[in-house]
C-alpha positions in Angstrom: 15.4 -17.8 -8.9 12.7 -18.3 -11.5 11.6 -15.0 -13.0 8.0 -15.6 -12.2 8.8 -16.0 -8.6 10.6 -12.6 -8.7 7.5 -10.9 -9.9 5.3 -12.4 -7.2 7.7 -11.6 -4.5 7.9 -8.0 -5.6 4.2 -7.5 -4.9 4.8 -7.6 -1.2 6.6 -4.3 -1.1 3.5 -2.2 -1.5 1.8 -4.1 1.3 4.8 -3.7 3.6 6.5 -0.3 3.0 3.6 2.2 2.9 1.7 0.7 5.8 -2.2 1.6 5.9 -6.8 1.4 4.5 -9.0 2.2 1.0 -11.7 2.8 -1.7 -12.2 5.7 -4.0 -12.8 9.5 -3.9 -15.4 11.0 -6.1 -14.0 13.3 -8.7 -15.7 16.3 -7.2 -15.1 15.5 -3.5 -13.4 18.3 -1.6 -10.2 17.3 0.1 -9.7 18.5 3.7 -6.0 18.6 4.6 -6.6 19.6 8.2 -5.6 16.2 9.4 -8.6 15.9 11.7 -10.3 12.5 12.4 -13.1 12.1 9.8 -11.4 14.4 7.3 -9.6 13.4 4.2 -5.9 14.1 4.6 -3.8 14.2 1.5 -0.1 13.6 0.9 0.2 17.3 0.1 -0.6 18.1 3.7 2.7 16.8 4.9 1.0 14.9 7.7 0.9 11.4 6.3 3.7 8.9 7.1 4.7 5.5 5.8 5.0 2.4 8.0 8.6 3.4 8.6 7.5 6.7 10.1 8.9 8.8 7.3 6.7 11.7 6.0 5.3 11.0 2.6 5.7 13.5 -0.3 4.3 13.8 -3.8 6.4 12.7 -6.7 9.0 9.9 -6.7 10.9 9.2 -3.5 14.5 8.0 -3.4 13.4 4.4 -3.9 11.1 4.9 -6.9 7.7 5.0 -5.1 5.2 7.6 -6.2 2.3 7.2 -3.7 0.4 10.1 -5.2 0.3 8.4 -8.6 0.0 4.9 -7.1 3.0 3.5 -8.8 6.6 2.3 -8.3 9.3 2.6 -11.0 12.8 1.5 -10.1 14.8 -1.6 -9.6 13.7 -4.8 -7.8 16.0 -4.0 -4.8 14.9 -0.4 -4.6 11.3 -1.8 -4.0 12.8 -3.4 -0.9 14.9 -0.5 0.0 18.1 -2.2 -1.1 17.7 -5.1 1.3 20.8 -7.3 1.6 19.0 -10.5 0.5 18.0 -9.1 -2.9 21.4 -7.9 -4.1 21.7 -10.7 -6.7 18.7 -9.1 -8.5 20.0 -5.5 -8.1 19.9 -4.7 -11.9 16.4 -6.1 -12.5 13.8 -3.5 -13.3 10.3 -3.3 -11.8 7.2 -1.2 -12.6 4.2 -1.6 -10.2 0.8 0.1 -10.5 -2.1 -0.2 -8.1 -5.6 1.2 -7.5 -7.0 3.2 -4.6 -8.4 0.1 -2.9 -5.0 -1.6 -2.9 -3.3 1.5 -1.4 -4.9 4.9 -1.5 -3.1 8.3 -1.8 -5.2 9.7 1.1 -6.1 9.0 4.7 -9.8 9.0 5.6 -9.7 7.2 9.0 -7.5 9.6 10.8 -4.5 7.4 11.5 -2.2 9.6 9.2 -1.3 6.6 7.0 -2.5 5.9 3.5 -5.7 3.8 3.5 -6.1 0.2 2.4 -9.4 -1.4 1.3 -11.2 1.6 2.8 -14.8 0.8 3.8 -14.2 -2.9 3.8 -13.0 -5.1 6.7 -10.5 -6.8 4.5 -9.4 -6.8 0.9 -12.1 -9.3 0.0 -14.7 -7.6 -2.2 -12.8 -4.3 -2.2 -11.9 -4.3 -5.9 -8.2 -3.9 -5.1 -5.7 -4.7 -7.9 -2.0 -4.6 -8.6 0.1 -5.1 -11.7 3.8 -5.9 -11.8 6.1 -5.6 -14.9 9.6 -6.8 -14.5 12.5 -7.0 -16.9 16.2 -7.8 -16.9 19.0 -9.7 -18.6 21.5 -12.5 -17.7 24.5 -14.3 -19.2 23.4 -17.4 -21.1 26.7 -19.1 -20.3 27.9 -19.2 -23.8 28.9 -15.6 -24.3 25.4 -14.3 -25.1 22.9 -12.2 -23.2 19.3 -13.3 -22.5 16.8 -10.6 -22.1 13.5 -11.4 -20.3 10.4 -9.7 -19.1 7.5 -10.7 -16.9 4.0 -9.2 -16.3 1.3 -10.2 -13.7 -2.1 -9.0 -12.7 -3.4 -9.6 -9.2 -6.9 -8.8 -7.8 -8.7 -9.1 -4.5 -11.2 -11.9 -4.6 -14.9 -10.8 -4.9 -17.1 -10.9 -1.9 -19.0 -13.9 -3.2 -15.9 -15.8 -4.5 -15.2 -19.3 -3.3 -11.8 -20.6 -2.5 -11.3 -24.3 -3.3 -7.8 -25.7 -2.7 -5.4 -23.2 -4.0 -7.7 -21.5 -6.5 -10.4 -18.8 -6.3 -13.7 -19.3 -8.2 -16.7 -17.1 -8.9 -20.0 -17.9 -7.2 -21.0 -19.6 -10.4 -17.9 -21.8 -10.4 -15.7 -20.0 -13.0 -12.0 -20.0 -12.2 -10.7 -16.6 -11.2 -7.1 -17.7 -10.5 -4.5 -19.1 -8.1 -4.7 -17.9 -4.5 -2.0 -15.6 -3.3 -1.8 -14.1 0.2 -5.2 -15.7 1.0 -7.4 -12.8 -0.2 -6.0 -12.3 -3.7 -5.9 -14.1 -7.0 -3.4 -14.1 -9.9 -5.6 -13.6 -13.0 -3.0 -13.2 -15.7 0.7 -13.8 -16.3 2.9 -13.1 -19.3 6.5 -14.2 -19.5 9.1 -13.7 -22.3 12.5 -15.2 -22.3 13.9 -16.5 -25.6 16.7 -18.4 -23.9 14.2 -20.6 -22.1 11.6 -20.7 -24.8 9.0 -18.7 -23.0 6.9 -16.5 -25.3 3.8 -14.7 -24.3 0.9 -15.6 -21.9 1.6 -18.3 -19.4 -1.7 -18.0 -17.6 -5.1 -16.3 -18.3 -8.0 -16.8 -16.0 -11.2 -18.3 -17.4 -13.0 -15.5 -15.6 -12.7 -12.0 -17.0 -9.2 -10.4 -16.6 -10.4 -6.8 -17.0 -10.2 -5.0 -13.7 -13.8 -3.7 -14.1 -15.1 -7.1 -13.4 -13.8 -7.0 -9.9 -14.9 -3.5 -8.9 
């Protein structure tokens, strides 16, 4: 499989495995861990569960997810809980980071799951973002080893963005990036693999690629 495809596929895991709704908490907001509807319930309360029904805890779990820190650090297959189909990529490394709008580390709506795009009916306009950084190596077929790495930034489309064909554009017509999962855009990709001649940036959106632009 193309290394770029691996990176995009890996993004699904945060959408699937933690199951949940989002925005942000003010720095001085008092957290209520009572677990009552309308309260803010934290992971530390021991009341929150993932989409698989397992109670969430702080720190890294056995797969490499740290929901409190909003990141994953492990192998590609660990991100999919060692699924049978991903065994060929078992030794590839994956680091994911996301913001509160993508997947929060608290529950505000009382369903005892981490929030997604809290305060918004969908990810559109929520300011959600995710980054993926993958790396690995493979045999070049001539006794050598090829080491590669891949990085991608993905953002939720702004509320006033326009989707034309397979691309998101700002209201003023500036390209944001290719559509992915309907509500998101790829805004930057970097791929390095000396064995295939890939070095550096392979896509950089004409629109700003700083996350602040989409908040």
